[in-house]
C-alpha positions in Angstrom: 91.9 97.2 87.9 92.5 98.2 91.5 94.7 100.8 93.0 97.2 99.5 95.6 97.4 102.9 97.2 93.6 103.3 97.4 93.2 99.8 98.8 95.9 100.4 101.5 94.2 103.7 102.4 90.9 101.8 102.8 92.5 99.2 105.0 93.9 102.0 107.3 90.6 104.0 107.3 88.4 101.0 108.1 90.7 99.3 110.5 90.2 96.0 108.7 91.6 93.3 111.0 91.7 89.6 111.9 93.6 88.4 108.9 94.0 84.7 108.4 97.6 83.7 107.5 98.5 80.8 105.4 101.5 78.9 106.8 102.8 77.9 103.3 104.0 81.2 101.9 107.8 81.5 101.8 110.1 84.4 100.9 113.8 84.0 99.9 116.2 87.0 99.5 118.0 87.1 96.2 121.7 88.1 95.6 123.4 90.2 96.8 121.3 90.1 99.9 121.9 87.3 102.4 119.9 88.3 105.4 122.9 88.7 107.6 124.6 91.9 106.4 123.3 94.7 104.2 125.4 94.5 101.0 127.9 97.3 100.3 126.3 100.0 98.2 122.7 99.2 99.4 122.8 101.8 102.1 121.3 105.3 101.7 123.0 108.1 99.9 123.8 109.9 103.2 126.0 106.9 103.9 127.6 106.8 100.5 125.3 104.2 98.9 122.6 104.1 96.3 120.3 101.5 97.9 117.5 99.6 96.3 115.0 97.2 97.9 116.2 93.7 98.3 115.0 91.4 95.4 112.9 88.5 96.7 111.3 85.3 95.5 107.9 84.7 97.0 106.5 81.2 96.7 103.3 79.4 97.6 101.2 82.6 97.5 97.6 81.8 98.7 94.8 81.6 96.1 93.3 85.1 95.7 96.5 87.0 96.1 96.7 89.9 93.5 99.4 92.0 95.1 102.2 91.7 97.6 102.9 94.4 100.2 106.4 94.7 101.6 106.9 96.9 104.7 110.5 97.8 105.4 111.6 98.4 109.0 114.7 99.3 111.1 114.1 97.2 114.3 116.9 99.0 116.1 115.4 102.5 115.7 112.0 102.7 117.4 110.4 105.5 115.2 111.0 103.4 112.1 110.8 99.9 113.6 107.3 98.7 112.4 104.5 99.1 109.9 106.9 100.2 107.1 109.0 102.8 108.9 111.4 102.7 105.9 108.5 102.6 103.4 105.9 100.2 102.0 106.0 99.0 98.4 103.2 97.2 96.6 103.8 94.7 93.8 101.0 93.6 91.4 101.4 89.8 90.9 99.8 86.9 89.0 100.1 83.3 90.0 101.3 81.4 93.0 104.8 82.8 93.0 106.5 86.0 92.1 109.9 87.6 91.8 109.9 91.0 93.5 112.6 93.0 91.7 114.8 95.5 93.4 113.5 99.0 93.0 115.3 102.3 93.7 115.2 104.0 97.1 114.6 107.7 97.7 112.0 108.0 94.9 108.3 107.4 94.3 108.9 106.8 90.6 108.8 103.0 90.2 108.3 100.6 87.3 104.8 99.8 86.1 103.0 97.4 88.4 105.0 98.5 91.5 104.1 101.5 93.6 104.8 103.3 96.9 102.0 102.4 99.2 103.4 104.5 102.0 106.5 106.6 102.0 109.2 106.2 104.7 108.4 108.0 108.0 111.9 109.5 108.1 112.3 113.2 108.3 114.8 116.0 107.6 117.8 115.0 105.4 116.6 111.3 105.8 113.2 112.0 104.3 112.2 109.8 101.4 109.1 109.8 99.1 109.3 106.0 99.0 111.7 103.4 100.3 114.5 104.6 102.6 117.5 102.3 102.2 119.4 101.3 105.4 120.8 104.6 106.8 122.1 103.9 110.3 125.7 104.9 109.5 126.9 101.3 109.9 126.1 101.0 113.6 124.8 97.4 113.3 121.1 98.3 113.1 118.8 95.3 112.3 116.7 95.7 109.1 113.6 93.5 108.4 110.7 93.3 106.0 107.1 92.2 106.5 105.9 90.6 103.3 102.1 90.3 103.0 100.0 88.5 100.3 97.0 90.7 99.7 93.6 90.4 98.0 92.2 93.2 95.8 90.1 94.4 98.7 93.1 94.6 101.1 92.6 91.4 103.1 95.9 89.9 104.3 96.1 86.2 103.2 99.6 85.4 104.4 102.5 87.2 106.2 106.2 86.4 106.4 108.8 88.4 108.3 112.2 88.5 106.5 115.6 89.4 108.1 117.3 91.7 105.6 120.6 92.1 107.6 122.5 94.4 109.8 124.1 97.7 108.8 
């Protein structure tokens, strides 16, 4: 068995690059997320919510995929706009498709087979040991996720950018 966290650390340390992306992989947001507006209640606790990651259906995963990395970003706020500014979550998967369930924000305690690969880079009262739900105060910030199909050694086999919505 491999460790998602250890593999991700190895990727960062070695600077593994030049991934080959498969064009077939697709990602669909599941209810209540529609990709246009962050659903009510899915914002951070500072804004009155109790947000969870958006559930997703990932299809046509390339052969060799053993886990999916999802990096959450706020494209409207530069310090958290890329490389998982709002946290990176890893999902162990088997097969050519997977349903990525919603997992709670503001915690590192996640269900078996799902782990925090990198905590949100937010600080102060916005600090989170895992995923930071949308927390812009409703100013219309644009939230996205980079979904990556990964091998056990950390090679990126496919990547899809998903619009999560505005808040």
